[in-house]
C-alpha positions in Angstrom: 103.6 110.7 130.4 103.7 110.4 126.6 107.0 111.3 125.2 106.7 114.1 122.4 109.3 112.2 120.3 107.4 109.0 120.6 104.3 111.0 119.3 106.3 112.6 116.4 107.1 109.2 115.3 103.7 107.8 115.5 102.8 110.8 113.3 105.7 110.2 110.9 104.6 106.6 110.9 101.0 107.7 109.9 102.1 109.7 107.0 104.2 106.9 105.7 101.6 104.5 105.8 99.2 106.9 104.0 101.5 107.5 101.4 102.6 103.8 100.6 99.2 102.5 100.9 98.0 104.8 98.1 101.1 103.4 95.7 100.5 99.8 96.7 96.8 100.3 95.9 97.6 101.8 92.5 100.0 98.9 91.4 97.8 96.3 92.6 94.9 97.8 90.8 96.8 98.5 87.6 97.4 95.7 85.3 99.6 97.6 83.1 102.1 98.1 85.9 103.5 94.7 85.9 107.2 95.6 84.6 110.0 94.8 86.6 110.5 98.1 87.6 106.8 98.6 89.1 107.3 95.1 91.0 110.6 96.7 92.5 108.6 100.0 93.4 105.8 98.1 94.6 108.0 96.3 96.9 110.0 99.4 98.3 106.2 100.8 98.8 105.2 97.8 100.7 108.3 97.6 102.8 107.5 101.6 103.8 104.0 100.7 104.4 104.6 97.8 106.6 107.3 100.5 108.6 104.9 103.2 108.9 102.4 100.4 110.3 105.3 99.3 112.8 105.9 102.9 114.1 101.9 103.3 114.8 102.1 99.9 116.5 105.1 100.7 118.5 103.4 103.9 119.9 100.2 102.0 120.8 101.7 99.0 122.4 104.4 101.4 124.4 101.4 103.4 126.1 98.8 100.9 126.0 100.0 97.2 126.4 103.3 97.1 128.2 104.8 94.0 127.7 108.6 92.7 126.9 107.1 89.9 124.2 105.1 92.7 122.5 107.9 95.1 122.5 110.4 92.4 120.8 107.8 91.7 118.2 107.4 95.4 117.6 111.0 96.0 117.3 111.5 92.9 115.2 108.7 94.1 112.9 110.2 97.7 112.5 114.0 96.2 111.8 112.6 93.8 109.1 110.4 96.7 107.2 113.2 99.1 107.4 115.9 96.3 106.3 113.4 95.7 103.4 113.0 99.5 102.5 116.7 100.0 102.4 117.5 96.6 100.4 114.6 97.4 98.0 116.2 100.9 97.2 119.4 98.7 96.3 117.3 96.6 94.2 116.1 99.6 92.1 119.6 101.0 91.8 120.7 97.5 90.5 117.6 97.6 87.9 118.2 101.1 86.9 121.9 100.2 86.1 121.0 96.8 84.3 118.4 98.7 82.1 121.1 101.2 80.9 124.0 98.7 80.8 122.1 96.0 79.3 119.5 97.8 77.3 119.1 95.5 74.4 118.4 92.4 76.8 116.9 94.2 79.6 113.2 93.1 78.8 114.2 89.3 78.7 113.3 86.3 81.1 116.7 86.7 82.3 115.9 90.4 83.7 112.6 89.0 85.4 114.4 86.1 86.9 116.9 88.5 88.1 114.3 90.8 89.8 112.3 87.8 91.3 115.8 86.8 92.6 116.6 90.1 94.1 113.2 90.3 95.9 113.4 86.7 97.3 116.9 88.0 98.9 115.8 91.4 99.8 112.6 89.8 101.9 114.5 86.9 103.1 117.5 88.7 104.6 115.1 91.4 106.2 112.9 88.7 107.6 116.0 87.0 109.1 117.4 90.4 110.6 113.9 91.1 112.2 113.7 87.7 113.7 117.1 88.0 115.5 115.5 90.0 118.4 112.7 87.7 118.8 114.9 84.7 118.9 117.1 86.0 121.5 119.6 88.6 120.1 118.3 91.1 122.5 119.4 92.8 125.8 116.2 92.5 128.2 118.3 90.2 130.6 121.5 91.8 130.4 121.3 95.6 130.6 124.9 95.8 129.9 124.7 94.9 126.4 122.1 97.2 125.4 122.7 99.7 122.6 121.1 102.9 121.8 117.9 101.4 120.6 116.6 99.2 123.2 116.0 96.1 123.4 118.4 95.5 120.5 122.3 94.6 122.0 125.3 96.7 120.7 126.3 93.8 118.2 122.9 93.9 116.7 122.8 97.4 115.9 126.7 97.1 114.9 125.4 94.5 112.2 122.5 96.4 111.1 124.7 99.7 110.6 127.7 97.5 108.9 124.8 96.0 106.3 123.5 99.7 105.8 127.3 101.4 105.0 127.9 98.5 102.5 124.5 98.9 100.6 125.2 102.7 100.9 128.3 102.2 98.9 127.2 99.8 96.9 124.5 102.2 95.8 127.1 105.0 95.5 129.3 103.1 93.0 126.2 102.2 90.8 124.9 105.7 90.5 128.5 106.8 89.6 128.2 104.1 86.9 124.9 105.2 85.9 126.1 108.8 85.5 128.7 107.8 83.4 126.6 105.9 81.2 124.2 108.7 80.9 127.2 111.4 79.8 128.5 108.8 77.5 125.2 108.2 75.9 124.5 112.2 75.5 128.0 112.5 74.0 127.5 109.7 71.5 124.4 111.3 70.2 126.0 114.8 69.9 128.8 113.1 68.0 126.1 111.5 65.5 124.4 115.0 65.3 128.1 116.8 65.0 127.2 119.2 67.8 126.0 119.1 71.3 122.5 120.9 71.6 121.3 122.6 74.6 118.6 120.1 75.1 121.4 117.4 75.4 123.2 119.1 78.0 120.1 120.2 80.0 118.9 116.5 79.9 122.2 115.0 80.9 122.4 117.7 84.0 118.9 116.9 85.0 119.6 113.2 85.0 122.7 113.7 87.0 121.0 116.0 89.5 118.2 113.5 89.9 120.6 110.8 91.0 122.3 113.2 93.5 119.1 113.9 95.0 117.9 110.3 95.3 121.6 109.3 96.8 121.7 112.7 98.6 118.0 112.2 100.4 119.1 108.4 101.1 122.1 109.2 102.9 121.2 112.3 104.6 118.1 110.3 106.2 120.0 107.2 107.3 123.8 108.0 107.9 123.4 110.1 111.0 121.3 107.2 112.7 123.7 104.6 111.4 126.6 106.4 112.6 125.1 107.0 116.1 124.2 103.2 116.6 127.9 102.7 116.2 129.7 105.5 118.1 126.8 106.1 120.5 126.5 104.8 124.3 123.4 103.6 125.7 124.0 106.0 128.7 123.7 108.8 126.7 120.3 110.8 126.7 117.6 108.9 124.8 117.0 112.4 122.8 119.9 111.7 120.7 118.6 108.2 119.4 115.3 110.0 118.9 116.8 112.9 116.9 118.9 110.6 114.4 115.9 108.1 114.2 113.2 110.5 113.3 115.0 111.9 109.9 115.5 108.2 109.0 111.9 107.6 109.2 111.5 110.7 106.5 113.2 108.4 103.9 110.2 106.1 103.7 108.4 109.4 103.6 110.0 110.7 100.6 110.3 107.5 98.7 107.2 107.4 97.1 107.6 111.0 95.9 110.6 110.1 94.0 109.9 106.8 93.0 106.1 106.7 92.3 104.3 109.8 92.2 106.9 111.3 89.8 106.2 108.5 87.4 103.8 109.5 84.7 102.3 105.7 84.4 101.5 106.0 88.1 100.1 109.5 87.8 97.7 107.9 85.0 96.5 105.1 87.3 95.9 107.5 89.9 93.4 109.4 87.8 91.7 105.9 86.7 91.5 104.9 90.6 90.5 108.0 92.0 88.6 109.8 89.2 87.0 106.7 87.6 88.0 108.1 84.2 91.1 109.2 82.3 91.0 112.8 80.9 92.4 111.8 77.1 93.2 115.6 76.6 96.1 115.1 79.1 99.3 113.3 77.5 101.5 111.2 79.3 104.7 109.8 77.8 105.5 106.3 79.2 108.8 106.1 81.1 111.5 103.5 80.4 113.0 101.9 83.9 116.2 104.0 83.1 114.3 107.3 83.6 115.5 109.0 86.6 
């Protein structure tokens, strides 16, 4: 009997894979999208693409090929992919903060080195987290050690949840600092012009609202699952795990909309990629990494 929740996760994975595959193709296809910001967006899209494929593979192997080894590999693949997705979100937040805090020196070789270092750290740590269940940190031979996410152990999901809470706190702090910088810049412009225009107020409010939506979406998607992994018991009905895990996957579905499709450079590249031509009458404004 096929579990409807597994079908929903598979459908979610399919949508995630399709959305993010387009973003990865656009970034790889367009030589102009080689700035640090788009490199990080490409890392996020790649992680979400792998997460979507992992959900599809998990469904296939769960109902077609029943094997403990395959189950461990699939779970490890999903852990690594979602860890890379969350870590890439943190890297994008750090990049946005640096683009505002060090605006004059942002486009330097030091920034490129910093971005590459964050990418190596992001994927290196994510790969290590994904390998832990495969290398033996699982509960296949000790059911009492299982967590709400089998075959991960309680200590494993506690580590993953603690890592998420740490990343969420860091992102919250950085976005608060970004809001302060944005408001301070708007106030300085107003002082130079001797009055605060309505456009300055609207722009500042829009920027702060966008940051709130980004952080709110991230928290609403992952916090229920992270909290349940800590307080939940493996004897609880599996529907609780599915009900908190499914919204977490929606974050990977929303990420390309927030970080890619809203960007006008990517919109222009989509015209070129899918239409074969670019309508010059449509004007696009190049956005900086600090645009939110």
